[in-house]
N, C-alpha and C positions, 0 to 999 in steps of 0.2 A: 624725443629725448632719450638718452641712454641712462638707465637707472640701475642702481644696485640696492639690495636690501640685506641687512645683516642682523641676524637674530640666532641665538644658540639653540632655540627651540624650533624643530622642523615644522610642527603644526602651524606655528606663527608665520613661517616663510610660505607654507602652502596656502594659507589664508590670504596673505598679501598678494601672491601670484594670481589667485582666483579673483581678487578684488580689481586688479588693474589689467587683466588679460585682454579686455576688449577696449581699452582706452586708446583712441587714435593717436594721442600725443606720445605714447610710449613706443619708441623704436626698438629698444632692446631692454631686457631685464635679466640680471644675474643675481642669484641668491647665494649667500654665504653664511655658514654657521660659525666660522672662525674669522676673527678680525684680521689676523695676519694674511689670510688668503684674500680678503677684500683689499687690503693695502697693496698687495702684489698686483692685483688686477688693475687697480687705479694707476699704478706706476706705468703699466704697459698699454692701457686702453683709455680712450676718451670717455669720461663719465660726466653727466650733467647734474644728477641728483643722487644723493645717498640717504636712504631711510635707515636709521640706526636704532637698535634697541639700547637701553641704558644698562640694565643689570645683566651682564653676561659673565660666564665663569672665566673665560680665557683672557678677556680684555674689556675693561669698562668702556661704555659708549663714549664718554668724554675723552678718554685717551685715544680711542679709535678715531674720533672726529679730528683730533689734533694731528694724528699721522696722515689722515686723508687730506687735510688742508695743507700740510707740508708738501705732499706729493703734487697737489693741484689746488691752489687757493680759489679757483673759480667754481669748484664744485659746491652746490647748494646742499647744506646739511639739514635734514629734518629728523627729529627724534620721535620714535614711536615707542611708548613705554606705558607700563601700568602704574608708574610712580609719579606723583605730582611734585614731590619735593625737589626734583632736579631742574625745574623750569628756569630759575634764575641762572643757574650754572650753564644750562643749555644755550641760552642766548649770549652768555659770556663767552661761549665757545664759537660764536659767530654763526649759530644756527638760524635759519629763517623760519623754522616751524617747530612746533612741539605738540604732538598728538597723544592723547591718552587711549589706551586699549580699553574696551573694544571700540574701534573707529568705524566710520561709515564710508561708503563709496564717495559720497559727496565731500566728506572731509579730505580724503586723499586727493580728489579732483581739485579742490580748492588750493591745496598745497602745491600741486603741480602747476596750476595757473600762476601762483605766486613765483615759483621757481623759474617759470618761463620769462617773467619780467626781469629776473635777475641775470639771465644769461647774457654774457658779454658777446660782442661781435667777434667771431673767431679770427685771429690773426697770427699766422706763424711766420715769424721774422727770419727764422733760420732754415735755409735750404741746403741739403747735403747731397752731393753727387759722389757716388762710389764707383761708377762704371764709365769709362774704363779705369780712370784714376780717381783719387780722392781729392775733392775740392769742397770748400764750405763757403757759402754766401750768407751775408747778413744784410737784410734790406736790399737784396740784389747786388751788393758789393762784395767782391771776393775778400775773404778774411786772410790776412797775412800773419802767420803765426810767429815768425821770427826765428824759431828753433825747430829743427826737424823732429826731435824726440817729443816735443810738446804737441806738434801736429799729429804724430803717430799715436800718442796716447789717446787723443780725442778720437782718432780713427778706430782704435781698438774698442773704445766705449760705444761707438756707432755700430761696429760689427757685432758686439755682444748684446746690445739693446737692453731689453728688460731683464735678461739673465744676469747682467752685472758682471763685474770683474774684480778679483782680489789683487792685492799687491803682488802676491806670488805669481799670478797669471800675467800681470803686467810685466814683471821682470823676465819671465820666461819668453815673452814675445819681443819686448823692446831691447833687452840685454841678454840674449840667449847664452852668451859665452861667460857670463858672470854668475858667481854664487849669490844666492839670496841672503847675503849676510847684512849686517847693520849698515855698512857703507852703501850697498846697492839699494837697500830699502830707503835710506836717506835720500839717495839720488832720485828714487821714484817719487818720494813725497815732494821734493823740490820741483820736479817736473810737473806734478799734478797742480801744485800751487801756481806755477807759471801759466799753466793752461787755464785755471780758474781766473787768474788775474786778467788774462786776455779776454775771456768771455765777459767778465765783470766790466771791463772797460767799454765793451759794446752793449752792456745792459742786458745780456742774455745768460748770465750765470745760473739762472733758475732752471735751466734745462738739465742740470746735473744734480743728482741726489745721492745720499749715502745711507746705508743701513747695515750696521754691524761691520763686518769685514769687507763688504762689497760696495762698489760705487756704480751708479747707473746713469744712463742717458734716459731722460723722460721722453720716450719715443713719440708720444702723442703731441708733443710741443714743437716738433720739427717736421719738415717735408723731406722725404728721402726716397730715392729710387729703390734702394734695397727693401725698405719696408713695403713699398707698393708691390714689389714682386712677391714677397712673402705673404702678402694679403691676397695674391692671385690676380692682380691687375693685368689684364691681357695686353694692354698697350705697353706697359713697362716690361713685360716678359718679351714682347716682340722686339723691343729696342736693345735688349741685352745682346752683345756681340761676342761674348766669350771671355771678356776680361772684367775683373773686379778688383778694385784697389791694387792695381798692378805694382805699386811701389813696395808692397809689403808681402814677404814670403809667408807670414802666418795667416794671410787671408785666403790661401789656396783651398782650405777646407770649405769655407763658405762659397768660394767660386765653384767648387765641385757640386755643392748643393744647388746653387742657382742653375748650373748647367743641367742637372737632373730635372729640376722643375720645368725648364724650357722643353726638355725632351718629352716629358710626360704630359704637360699642360699646354705648352705653347705651340703645339704642332698645327 
C-alpha cells in the first residue's frame, strides 16, 4: 500500500517511519509536516492510506481529511493523535480508524489490515492518448467533445497535470490573440463549464479538481501515455515517435522535454 503520514512534529514522523519501515504491506511511505504539501501529493499520486495528526498549527486534521477526501474519496483516513475528544468527529469525517499516541506496532498493523479490506478494485475508465495527437477514450469508446476549444482546454489540463493551470494560462494558450479581459475570462469560464458538462455526462467529472486560482487533472485517476513517459516507463518512451499533441502549438515545450527524455533515457 502507498501511505502518507502528516504530523507537524518531526519526531512523531520519525517514530512512525521507524514503526512501519519493515511492514511488507507498505509499498511506499511519504511524510509531511504541512497539510497543504500532503494535499498536493495526493492530487498527483496514488495514495491508499493517510495517517493524520489532529492538532496541527497550519491545518487541523479534520480539515486536512476533508481536502484529502475531495482529492480522492477512496483514500482510507486514520487519525493518530494524543487527544481523545475528537473521536466522534473523526468517524464523522469518514475515518476508518482512530489511534491514540503512543501507539504500538500491533495497533498500526491492525489499522493497515483494516484499510486493506476497504481498498477498492482499481479501475481507470479514462484513457488519454497524447502521441502523436490528442484523443480521449472513456470505457474504450472515443470521447467526442463537440467543440474544438472544449477539447483543447482538457488537453491543456492533461499537459499541465498536477501543476494545474490558471485562467490566465488558459487564455494565453487557447486564445493567444486576445486580451485577458472580462470578456475573454467569461469565454474561458463557459468553455470550462462545457468541458465539465461533457465529462459529467459520461460520469467522469471527478477527474478534475480546483484549488484557489488553479484547476487540475487528477492524474492518478487516468491512464495516459505522457505520464508513463514522465514516470520513466521504457516501453512508453520507445513508442514515442517525435510528435506530441500535434494539434496544439503550445504543446511544443512538452514535446521538447519528451524528446530530451528519449535521448537520455530511451537509448
